[in-house]
C-alpha positions as CSV (number, residue, x, y, z in Angstrom):
1,M,207.5,40.8,7.4
2,R,206.7,44.0,5.4
3,V,205.4,47.0,7.4
4,L,204.2,50.3,5.9
5,V,203.6,53.4,8.0
6,T,200.6,55.4,6.6
7,D,200.5,58.0,9.3
8,A,203.3,59.1,11.7
9,E,203.3,61.9,14.2
10,V,205.0,62.9,17.5
11,T,202.2,64.2,19.6
12,L,202.3,67.3,21.9
13,A,203.0,64.8,24.7
14,D,206.1,63.4,22.9
15,V,204.5,60.1,22.0
16,L,205.4,58.6,18.7
17,S,202.0,57.7,17.2
18,L,202.0,55.4,14.1
19,R,199.3,53.9,11.9
20,I,200.7,50.9,10.2
21,S,199.7,48.5,7.5
22,A,201.3,45.0,7.4
23,E,201.2,42.1,5.0
24,D,201.1,39.6,7.8
25,P,200.2,39.7,11.5
26,I,203.1,41.1,13.6
27,P,204.6,38.0,15.4
28,D,204.9,37.8,19.1
29,G,208.2,39.1,20.5
30,T,208.6,41.8,17.9
31,D,210.4,45.0,19.0
32,M,210.6,48.5,17.6
33,V,214.3,49.4,17.3
34,L,215.5,53.0,17.2
35,R,219.1,53.3,15.9
36,Q,221.1,56.5,16.1
37,R,222.5,57.1,12.7
38,T,225.8,58.5,13.8
39,T,226.8,56.5,16.9
40,G,224.9,53.2,16.2
41,V,223.4,53.4,19.7
42,E,220.0,51.6,19.8
43,R,216.9,51.6,22.0
44,R,214.3,48.8,21.9
45,V,210.6,48.9,22.7
46,R,208.6,45.7,22.9
47,L,205.4,46.0,20.9
48,G,202.0,45.2,22.3
49,A,200.3,41.8,21.9
50,P,199.8,41.1,18.2
51,G,196.4,40.3,16.6
52,A,195.0,39.1,13.4
53,E,194.1,42.7,12.5
54,A,197.7,43.9,12.6
55,R,197.5,44.8,8.9
56,D,195.8,48.0,10.1
57,A,197.0,48.8,13.6
58,G,198.0,51.8,15.7
59,L,201.1,52.0,17.8
60,A,202.1,54.5,20.5
61,V,205.5,54.8,22.0
62,S,206.5,57.4,24.7
63,L,209.8,58.8,23.6
64,P,211.3,60.6,26.7
65,P,211.7,57.4,28.8
66,L,214.0,56.0,26.1
67,S,216.8,58.6,26.8
68,L,217.3,59.4,23.1
69,I,220.1,61.9,22.3
70,P,220.0,64.6,19.6
71,G,220.5,63.4,16.1
72,R,218.6,61.3,13.5
73,W,217.3,57.8,14.5
74,D,216.2,55.2,12.0
75,V,213.3,52.9,12.8
76,Y,213.2,49.1,12.5
77,F,211.0,46.3,13.5
78,A,213.0,43.3,14.9
79,H,212.0,39.8,15.7
80,H,214.1,37.3,17.6
81,D,214.2,33.9,15.8
82,R,215.3,31.1,18.0
83,H,215.4,28.6,15.2
84,E,218.0,30.2,13.0
85,G,221.7,30.2,13.3
86,I,223.9,33.3,13.7
87,R,224.3,35.4,10.6
88,H,226.3,38.6,10.0
89,S,224.2,41.7,9.9
90,H,223.5,43.1,6.5
91,A,220.9,45.4,4.9
92,G,219.6,45.3,1.4
93,P,217.9,47.9,-0.7
94,D,214.5,46.8,0.7
95,G,215.6,47.8,4.2
96,E,215.6,44.2,5.5
97,S,218.4,43.2,7.9
98,H,219.2,39.8,9.4
99,G,221.7,38.4,11.9
100,V,223.6,39.8,14.8
101,D,222.2,42.9,16.5
102,R,224.6,44.9,18.6
103,R,223.0,47.4,20.8
104,E,223.4,49.6,23.8
105,V,220.5,49.8,26.3
106,H,220.9,52.1,29.3
107,G,224.7,51.9,29.0
108,E,224.8,48.1,28.6
109,D,226.3,46.8,25.3
110,R,224.8,43.5,24.3
111,R,224.6,41.2,21.3
112,E,221.3,39.7,20.2
113,K,221.7,36.5,18.2
114,N,219.4,35.5,15.4
115,D,217.8,38.9,15.3
116,R,215.9,39.6,12.1
117,R,215.0,43.2,11.4
118,W,213.2,45.3,8.8
119,R,213.6,49.0,8.3
120,V,210.1,50.5,8.4
121,K,208.9,52.2,5.2
122,S,206.6,55.3,5.3
123,I,204.3,57.1,3.0
124,D,203.7,60.0,5.4
125,P,206.1,63.0,4.8
126,G,205.7,63.9,8.5
127,F,205.5,67.6,7.9
128,S,202.8,70.0,9.1
129,L,203.8,73.5,10.0
130,D,200.6,74.0,12.0
131,H,201.5,71.0,14.1
132,L,205.2,72.1,14.5
133,E,204.1,75.6,15.7
134,A,201.6,74.0,18.2
135,Y,204.3,71.6,19.4
136,A,206.7,74.6,19.9
137,L,204.3,76.3,22.3
138,S,205.4,74.2,25.3
139,R,208.7,74.6,27.1
140,R,210.9,71.7,26.2
141,T,214.6,70.5,26.4
142,L,214.3,68.2,23.4
143,A,212.1,68.4,20.3
144,Y,211.1,65.1,18.5
145,R,209.9,64.9,14.9
146,A,208.9,61.9,12.8
147,Y,209.7,62.2,9.1
148,R,210.2,60.2,5.9
149,T,213.7,59.9,4.5
150,Q,214.5,60.6,0.9
151,T,214.6,56.8,0.3
152,G,211.1,56.4,1.9
153,F,211.8,55.1,5.4
154,L,210.5,56.3,8.7
155,A,213.0,58.2,10.9
156,L,213.1,60.5,13.9
157,K,214.9,63.8,14.2
158,I,215.7,64.9,17.7
159,S,217.0,68.4,18.4
160,E,217.8,70.5,21.5
161,A,214.9,72.9,22.2
162,R,215.9,76.2,23.7
163,P,213.6,79.2,23.8
164,V,214.0,81.2,20.6
165,A,212.2,83.7,18.4
166,E,211.4,81.8,15.2
167,V,211.4,84.0,12.1
168,R,208.5,83.8,9.7
169,A,209.1,86.8,7.5
170,V,211.6,89.6,7.0
171,W,211.3,92.6,4.7
172,F,212.2,96.2,4.1
173,R,209.4,98.8,4.1
174,E,209.3,102.6,4.2
175,G,212.9,102.9,5.3
176,R,212.7,100.2,8.0
177,F,213.8,96.6,8.5
178,E,210.9,94.5,9.8
179,V,210.7,90.9,11.1
180,T,207.8,88.8,12.4
181,G,207.5,85.3,13.8
182,Q,206.6,83.1,16.8
183,L,208.2,82.6,20.1
184,A,209.1,78.9,20.4
185,Y,209.7,76.7,23.5
186,T,209.1,79.6,25.9
187,G,206.0,78.2,27.6
188,L,204.1,81.5,27.0
189,D,200.4,81.1,26.2
190,D,199.2,81.6,22.7
191,D,196.6,84.2,23.6
192,D,196.0,88.0,23.2
193,A,198.2,89.0,26.2
194,R,200.8,91.7,25.4
195,H,204.3,91.5,26.7
196,S,206.9,94.3,26.7
197,A,209.7,93.5,24.3
198,T,212.8,95.0,22.8
199,L,214.7,94.2,19.6
200,T,218.4,94.7,20.0
201,L,221.1,94.5,17.3
202,S,224.6,94.0,18.5
203,R,228.0,93.8,16.8
204,D,231.3,92.6,18.2
205,R,233.9,94.2,15.8
206,P,233.7,97.1,16.4
207,D,231.4,97.1,19.4
208,G,227.9,98.5,18.8
209,T,224.3,98.3,19.9
210,L,221.0,99.4,18.4
211,A,217.6,98.9,20.0
212,S,213.9,99.5,19.3
213,V,210.6,98.6,20.9
214,A,209.0,95.4,19.7
215,T,205.5,94.1,19.8
216,V,204.7,90.7,21.4
217,Q,201.1,89.4,21.6
218,G,200.8,85.9,23.0
219,V,203.6,84.2,21.2
220,R,203.6,86.3,18.0
221,F,206.1,89.0,17.6
222,H,206.8,92.0,15.3
223,A,209.8,94.3,15.4
224,A,211.1,97.1,13.2
225,L,214.3,99.2,13.0
226,S,215.1,102.3,11.0
227,L,217.6,101.7,8.2
228,C,219.0,105.1,8.9
229,D,219.9,104.1,12.4
230,M,221.8,101.1,11.0
231,L,223.5,103.2,8.5
232,D,224.6,105.7,11.2
233,A,226.1,102.8,13.1
234,H,228.4,102.0,10.2
235,Y,229.3,98.7,8.7
236,G,229.5,95.1,10.0
237,T,227.4,92.1,10.8
238,W,224.7,92.6,13.3
239,E,223.1,89.9,15.5
240,P,219.5,90.5,16.5
241,T,218.0,89.3,19.8
242,L,214.5,89.8,21.3
243,A,214.1,90.5,25.0
244,V,210.6,89.7,26.2
245,E,209.1,90.5,29.6
246,G,208.8,87.4,31.8
247,L,211.6,85.5,30.0
248,P,215.0,85.1,31.8
249,E,217.2,86.0,28.8
250,P,217.0,87.5,25.3
251,L,216.0,85.2,22.5
252,R,218.0,84.6,19.4
253,L,216.2,85.0,16.1
254,R,216.4,81.9,13.9
255,A,214.4,80.0,11.3
256,R,214.7,76.3,12.1
257,L,211.2,75.2,13.0
258,D,210.3,74.5,9.3
259,D,213.1,72.0,9.2
260,V,214.6,73.5,6.0
261,D,218.3,73.2,6.4
262,G,220.9,75.3,4.7
263,K,219.0,78.6,4.5
264,G,222.3,80.5,4.3
265,R,222.9,78.8,0.9
266,R,219.3,78.5,-0.3
267,L,217.6,81.7,0.8
268,H,218.9,85.0,-0.5
269,Y,217.0,88.2,0.5
270,P,217.4,91.3,-1.7
271,A,219.4,94.0,-0.1
272,A,218.1,97.5,0.7
273,E,220.4,100.3,-0.4
274,V,220.6,103.6,1.5
275,D,223.0,106.3,0.3
276,G,225.1,103.6,-1.5
277,V,225.2,101.3,1.5
278,A,223.7,97.8,1.2
279,I,221.8,96.3,4.1
280,Q,220.9,92.6,3.7
281,P,219.4,89.9,6.0
282,V,221.3,86.6,5.9
283,Y,221.3,83.3,7.8
284,T,224.2,81.5,9.5
285,D,225.0,77.8,9.3
286,D,222.9,77.4,12.5
287,E,219.9,79.1,10.7
288,E,220.2,82.2,12.9
289,L,219.4,85.6,11.4
290,R,222.0,88.3,10.9
291,L,222.0,91.7,9.2
292,E,225.0,92.7,7.1
293,V,225.8,96.3,6.4
294,N,228.3,96.8,3.6
295,G,229.6,99.9,1.8
C-alpha cells in the first residue's frame, strides 16, 4: 500500500486533518501509527471504514486524546496481516516496514505480530506563518504542527506552549532599540483593545534593570528603549521581558513560532555603536532574545 499526503494541517482545534491519495483502497483494519522518534513510544488510531474512493480521501484525528508528549512523531499506516508469519521489523528507503510492532498504549507495552506498516509520504511542506499565528492566539499547553521531513515523509512536531512574546522584527533607529511582534498562547483577543505594558531589561552579573513603556494593541506589541540608557547601565547581557496588563507574569521575548531552529547560529544582527560601545541583539539556544553590550 502506497499512501501520499497532499495536504496536512493541524486545525485550531488540534485535529490532524489530512488529504490523502492512495494507489489502492485502504484495507479494513488499517491503523494510523504515531511513533515518537526519541523514545519509540507509539500511539494507534483505527482509521474509518474504507471505501473504493480511498485514492482521494480525507482523514481527521483529534490529537489531545492520544496523550502525545513533546518531541517529533513519525506517521505510519499499519495493517495487521493474520496470514503471514512473524518477521523482524525493518524499514527500507521507501519507508515500508514489516513484521513485529512493539508499542506502548496508555502505559501498556504490547507486541503486535504480523504487523505491516508504511511510513507516510507527503508533498505538503506544512508551513503557513498566517496559520501558525492564528493557531497561537489560543491559550494552550501543547502546540501541534504537521510538517514534511527532509526525506519527504509526514511527521508531527509537538512543543510545550507557554505564553510568550514572539519577536517579528528588531532594529536600531534614531538612537533607540526597537522590537515588534505578537503575543502567543496568551488567550488575548486579536482586536484593537489596548493593554498597558512595560518592556524590562534585566541583567544578573552585575545586577541591573532598565524599563520603558511598551505598546500592546490586541496581540501586537511594539517596544523601544534608548541606547543611551543601555550605555549608562554599562556592559553585559540583558534579558528582555514584556509585562502586559491582564497576564499573570512577564513574557519572555523569543522567535520560535516560525520553526526556524538555530537562530543564534544563523541570524546575525548588525551591532549599533555608541561612543565606542557595541550593542547587539542575539538569540540563545532556546531562540530567546538577548541584548549584548560590549566595550
